[in-house]
C-alpha positions in Angstrom: 103.2 174.3 83.5 102.0 174.0 79.9 98.4 173.3 79.1 97.5 169.7 78.1 94.6 168.6 76.0 92.3 165.8 77.0 94.0 163.5 74.6 97.4 164.3 76.2 96.2 164.1 79.8 97.8 161.2 81.7 96.3 159.1 84.5 95.3 160.9 87.6 97.8 160.6 90.4 96.9 157.7 92.6 95.1 155.8 89.9 96.3 152.5 88.5 97.2 153.0 84.9 96.4 149.4 84.2 92.7 150.2 84.9 92.7 153.8 83.6 90.5 154.4 80.6 92.6 157.2 79.2 93.2 157.7 75.5 96.2 155.9 74.1 98.2 156.3 71.0 99.7 153.2 69.4 103.0 151.9 70.8 104.4 149.7 68.1 106.4 146.5 68.6 109.3 148.2 66.8 109.3 151.1 69.2 109.2 148.7 72.2 112.1 146.7 70.7 114.1 149.9 70.2 113.6 150.9 73.8 114.7 147.4 74.9 117.9 148.0 72.9 118.4 151.3 74.8 117.8 149.7 78.2 120.0 146.8 77.3 123.1 149.0 77.1 123.7 148.9 80.9 123.6 145.1 81.4 125.7 144.5 78.3 128.2 147.1 79.3 128.5 145.6 82.8 128.0 141.8 82.5 130.1 141.3 79.4 133.4 142.4 80.9 133.0 141.7 84.6 134.5 138.1 84.1 137.6 139.8 82.6 138.4 141.9 85.7 141.6 139.9 86.4 142.8 140.3 82.8 142.1 144.1 82.9 144.1 144.4 86.1 147.0 142.4 84.7 147.1 144.1 81.3 146.8 147.7 82.7 149.1 147.0 85.7 146.7 148.0 88.4 144.8 146.5 91.4 141.5 144.7 91.5 140.0 147.5 93.5 140.9 150.0 90.8 139.3 147.8 88.2 136.1 147.5 90.3 136.1 151.3 90.5 135.2 151.3 86.8 131.9 149.6 87.7 131.3 152.3 90.3 132.0 155.1 87.8 129.7 153.5 85.3 126.8 153.3 87.9 127.5 156.9 88.9 127.3 158.0 85.3 124.1 156.1 84.8 122.5 157.9 87.8 123.5 161.3 86.7 122.5 160.6 83.1 119.1 159.6 84.2 118.8 162.8 86.2 119.9 165.0 83.3 118.3 163.3 80.3 114.7 163.5 81.4 114.5 167.3 82.1 116.5 168.1 78.9 114.2 166.0 76.8 111.2 167.7 78.5 112.6 171.0 77.1 114.1 170.0 73.8 112.0 167.0 72.8 112.9 163.4 72.8 114.4 162.5 69.4 117.4 164.8 69.1 118.7 164.3 72.7 118.3 160.6 72.3 120.3 160.4 69.1 123.1 162.5 70.7 123.2 160.2 73.7 123.5 157.0 71.6 126.3 158.6 69.6 128.2 159.4 72.8 127.7 155.8 74.1 129.3 154.6 70.9 132.3 156.9 71.2 132.7 156.0 74.9 132.6 152.3 74.1 135.4 152.8 71.6 137.4 154.8 74.2 137.0 151.9 76.7 138.3 149.4 74.1 141.3 151.6 73.5 142.0 152.7 77.1 145.7 152.7 77.8 145.4 153.2 81.6 142.9 152.4 84.3 142.3 156.1 84.8 141.3 156.5 81.2 139.2 153.4 81.4 137.3 154.8 84.5 136.7 158.1 82.8 135.4 156.4 79.6 133.1 154.2 81.7 131.7 157.3 83.4 130.9 158.9 80.1 129.5 155.6 78.8 127.2 155.3 81.8 126.2 159.0 81.6 125.1 158.7 78.0 123.6 155.3 78.6 121.4 156.6 81.4 120.5 159.6 79.3 119.3 157.3 76.5 117.5 154.9 78.8 115.4 157.6 80.5 114.4 159.2 77.2 113.4 155.9 75.8 111.1 155.3 78.7 109.7 158.9 78.4 108.8 158.2 74.8 106.6 155.3 75.9 105.1 157.4 78.7 104.3 160.1 76.1 102.4 157.7 73.8 100.8 155.1 76.1 97.9 155.3 78.5 96.0 153.0 80.8 96.7 149.3 80.4 98.9 150.0 77.4 101.4 151.9 79.6 101.7 149.2 82.2 101.9 146.5 79.4 104.5 148.4 77.4 106.8 149.1 80.4 106.6 145.5 81.6 107.4 144.3 78.1 110.4 146.6 78.1 111.5 145.1 81.4 110.6 141.6 80.4 112.2 141.5 77.0 115.0 143.6 78.3 115.7 140.9 80.8 117.2 138.9 77.9 120.2 141.2 78.0 121.4 140.0 81.5 120.9 136.4 80.3 122.8 136.8 77.1 125.5 139.2 78.3 127.6 136.9 80.6 127.3 134.0 78.1 128.2 136.3 75.2 131.0 137.8 77.2 132.4 134.4 78.1 132.4 133.4 74.4 134.1 136.6 73.3 136.7 136.3 76.1 137.5 132.8 74.9 138.3 134.1 71.5 140.0 137.4 72.3 141.1 139.7 75.2 139.2 142.0 77.6 138.9 144.8 75.1 136.8 142.7 72.7 133.5 143.0 74.7 133.7 146.8 74.3 134.1 146.5 70.6 131.0 144.3 70.6 129.1 146.9 72.6 130.2 149.6 70.2 128.8 147.5 67.3 125.5 146.9 69.1 125.3 150.6 69.9 125.9 151.6 66.2 123.0 149.3 65.2 120.9 150.8 67.9 121.6 154.3 66.5 120.4 153.3 63.1 117.2 151.8 64.6 116.5 154.9 66.7 116.9 157.1 63.6 114.3 155.1 61.7 111.9 154.0 64.4 111.7 156.5 67.3 109.3 159.4 66.5 109.3 162.9 68.2 106.7 162.0 70.8 106.7 165.4 72.6 105.4 168.2 70.4 106.5 171.8 71.1 103.3 172.8 72.9 103.8 170.2 75.5 107.4 171.0 76.3 108.5 172.8 79.4 110.7 175.9 79.5 114.4 175.0 80.2 116.8 176.2 82.8 117.8 175.2 86.3 114.9 177.0 87.9 112.4 175.2 85.7 114.0 171.9 86.4 114.1 172.6 90.1 110.4 173.5 90.0 109.5 170.3 88.1 111.6 168.2 90.5 110.0 169.9 93.5 106.5 169.2 92.0 107.4 165.6 91.2 108.9 164.9 94.7 105.9 166.6 96.3 103.6 164.0 94.8 103.1 161.4 97.6 102.1 158.5 95.4 105.1 159.1 93.1 107.5 159.2 96.1 105.9 156.0 97.4 106.5 154.1 94.2 109.9 155.6 93.9 110.8 154.1 97.3 109.2 150.8 96.2 111.5 150.6 93.2 114.7 151.8 94.9 114.4 149.5 97.9 114.0 146.5 95.6 117.1 147.7 93.7 119.0 147.3 96.9 118.1 143.7 97.0 118.8 143.2 93.3 122.3 144.7 93.3 123.2 143.0 96.5 122.6 139.8 94.6 124.5 141.0 91.5 127.5 142.1 93.5 127.8 139.0 95.7 126.2 136.0 94.0 129.6 135.0 92.4 131.2 134.8 95.9 128.3 133.0 97.4 128.0 130.4 94.6 131.6 130.1 93.5 133.8 130.9 96.5 131.6 129.4 99.2 129.9 126.6 97.2 132.4 125.7 94.5 130.4 126.3 91.4 132.4 126.4 88.2 132.4 129.6 86.1 130.2 127.9 83.5 127.8 126.6 86.1 127.6 130.1 87.7 126.9 131.7 84.3 124.1 129.2 83.8 122.7 130.0 87.2 122.9 133.8 86.5 121.2 133.4 83.2 118.5 131.2 84.7 117.7 133.8 87.4 117.6 136.5 84.7 115.2 134.3 82.8 113.0 134.0 85.8 112.9 137.8 86.1 112.0 138.1 82.4 109.2 135.6 82.5 107.7 137.3 85.6 107.8 140.7 83.9 106.1 139.3 80.8 103.4 137.7 83.0 102.9 141.1 84.6 102.4 142.6 81.2 99.7 140.0 80.5 98.0 140.8 83.8 97.8 144.5 83.1 94.1 145.6 83.2 93.0 142.2 84.6 94.6 142.2 88.0 95.3 145.3 90.1 98.9 146.4 89.6 99.4 146.9 93.3 98.4 143.3 94.0 101.1 142.1 91.6 103.6 144.3 93.4 102.6 143.0 96.8 103.1 139.4 95.6 106.6 140.2 94.4 107.5 142.0 97.7 106.4 139.0 99.8 108.4 136.7 97.6 111.5 138.8 98.0 111.0 139.1 101.7 110.6 135.3 102.0 113.8 134.8 99.9 115.8 137.2 102.1 114.7 135.7 105.4 115.3 132.1 104.2 118.8 133.0 103.0 119.5 134.9 106.2 118.6 131.8 108.3 120.7 129.6 106.0 123.7 131.9 106.2 123.6 132.3 110.0 122.7 128.7 111.0 123.7 126.4 108.2 126.6 127.8 106.2 124.5 128.8 103.2 123.8 125.5 101.5 124.1 125.6 97.7 120.5 124.5 97.0 119.1 127.1 99.4 121.2 129.9 97.8 120.2 128.9 94.3 116.5 128.8 95.2 116.5 132.1 97.1 118.3 134.0 94.3 115.9 132.7 91.8 112.9 133.6 93.9 114.3 137.1 94.4 114.7 137.7 90.6 111.1 136.5 90.0 110.1 139.0 92.6 112.1 141.8 90.9 110.2 141.0 87.7 106.9 141.4 89.4 107.7 144.5 91.2 110.0 147.1 89.5 108.3 147.4 86.2 104.8 147.8 87.8 106.0 150.3 90.4 107.8 152.3 87.7 104.6 152.4 85.7 102.6 153.7 88.7 105.3 156.2 89.5 105.2 157.6 85.9 101.4 157.6 85.9 101.4 159.7 89.1 103.2 162.7 87.4 101.8 162.9 83.9 102.8 166.6 83.5 106.5 165.8 84.0 107.1 162.4 82.4 110.8 163.2 81.6 111.6 164.6 85.1 109.6 161.8 86.7 111.6 159.2 84.8 114.8 161.0 85.4 114.4 161.1 89.2 113.3 157.5 89.2 116.2 156.3 87.2 118.7 158.4 89.1 117.7 157.1 92.5 117.5 153.5 91.2 121.1 153.5 89.7 122.4 155.6 92.6 121.0 153.0 95.0 122.7 150.3 92.9 126.0 152.0 93.2 125.7 152.1 97.0 124.3 148.6 97.5 127.0 146.8 95.6 130.0 147.7 97.9 127.9 147.4 101.1 127.0 143.9 100.1 130.7 143.0 100.0 131.6 144.3 103.4 131.7 140.9 105.0 134.1 139.5 102.4 133.7 136.6 100.0 133.0 133.9 102.6 129.7 135.0 104.1 126.2 135.5 102.7 124.9 137.4 105.7 125.3 140.9 104.2 123.5 140.0 101.0 120.8 138.2 102.9 120.3 141.3 105.2 120.1 143.6 102.2 117.6 141.4 100.5 115.4 141.3 103.6 115.7 145.0 104.4 115.1 146.0 100.8 112.0 143.9 100.5 110.7 145.1 103.9 111.3 148.8 103.1 109.6 148.3 99.7 106.5 146.8 101.3 106.4 149.5 103.9 106.7 152.2 101.2 103.8 150.7 99.2 101.6 150.4 102.3 102.4 153.7 104.1 103.6 156.2 101.5 101.9 155.1 98.2 98.9 154.0 100.1 95.5 153.8 98.3 93.8 157.2 98.8 90.3 155.9 98.8 88.5 152.6 98.8 87.1 153.4 95.3 90.5 153.7 93.7 91.5 150.5 92.0 95.2 150.4 92.9 
């Protein structure tokens, strides 16, 4: 482990960074906006083309299942990219690996737009996810390098909050693009956005990890860093908090169209408005969390979000089992869940990163890998019951919230009464 000066030292494990008095370097609005662009790649690359699944199957002469596999390969790539990008950037620095990742996302997006077969499409989606996850985790690591105390929590919540605009805009933008062109057009749009992002990264993102703070490379060094990170109890606790809430989130993402459209008859436009409204609720909640940083204990905000998610899951489960999932109940439960996500994931991620200040890249990598790996597992599980029942999604929402609350209470528990977490 390399030596760190007092100015570089992060918050002590177990302390709330929102109340930590550590030294911070400025995190500019331009840098936060750039990281938002990097984190927006995933929802843009997913939500913009999901409405075109039937067109993809028809044009490429394949099945709906094969088309859905392109979503799975993307999530798998995201998980692996998160795992690899952090450690590599701990060794090589942030800027160069980030620029390479963005360039690969651009090339993979073009490959998706030109894909002649579903196999080529799935492969290109995997590479797109791999590079996108790589870029996302390095972007977060840059903020962790530069920010301390309330600024760290505020910055990460701003990234999540402003980044929540992407899931709002993506389905609406995708619908407009698909009205004007075919299913390939969204990928050309993503390629253009990625090209703009590359230019912004070049001019805005500094090298935030100087050579004296980098860790030696190699599999053994990474394994040692991962072992150290996973041996940190507060980090593991907050990791579980995030991942369990991701189960609830992606159960909603995977099944809300069936619950609201197939079961309750919403039109595609009405569903898009509902999806955008829920994403807006998540965004507002994350921005509120950012304003509360340093004023309210971060753990308190997380607990509020967890109880909201648990209440939404239980209410939806009762409605699904006993009342056929009324439309109003489903709309309210999904909105409350997304508000809970906005209060929970950004804050828990900030506390996880604060718990492992000596390995910010590896910490971000493991966190992102488990989150996106969980997303890839939750989506198909939520669809086990078919398109005419909301019981699986309600169960996953309830279990995810309960496990998240248990992880905060039992694993990432407050080490002493004097610790303000």
